[in-house]
N, C-alpha and C positions, 0 to 999 in steps of 0.2 A: 504494500500500500504506500506508494511513493507520495510524500507530501502530506499524508494523513497524520493527524496528531490527536491525542486525547489527554485531557487534564481533569483531575479530580480535586475538588476543594472540600475539606471537611472541617467542621467546627462543632464544639459542644457549648451549651449555655445552660444556666439554671433559670428556669421560668418561675413565675409567681407561684408560691406554695411549695417551692423546693424541688419541683420536677425537673429532671435533667433531660434536655432535648439534644439529640445528635442529628445534625443536618449534613447533607452531602449535595454538592452541585457538580454535575458531570458535563463536560463540554467536548464535543467532537467537532473538529474543524480541519480544513485543508489549507496548506501553504502552497501557493502556486509559484512564488519567486523566492530565491534566497534573500535573506536580509536579517536585520536586527528588529524583530517584530515585538510589538506590545499588544496585549489583549486587554480591552476595556470592557468590563461587564456593566451593563446599564439596566437598571430596574425601572421600567416606565411608570409604574404606579406607586409601589411602596417597597422600600428596601427591606430585606430580611433583618430581623433583630439579631445582632451579634453580641450585644452586651447582656450581662445577667440582670435579672429584675431585682 
């Protein structure tokens, strides 16, 4: 799979009431040209909660 790439971002947080939440974001993308690439993840409506409650 030339140019194909896969990234996984995982994080844990403590929600209201002490519940631990484990979240995972998986991204599959293709690079068509060599270069020093940056990937920007944009959440159009509401960003996920990364901080503990």
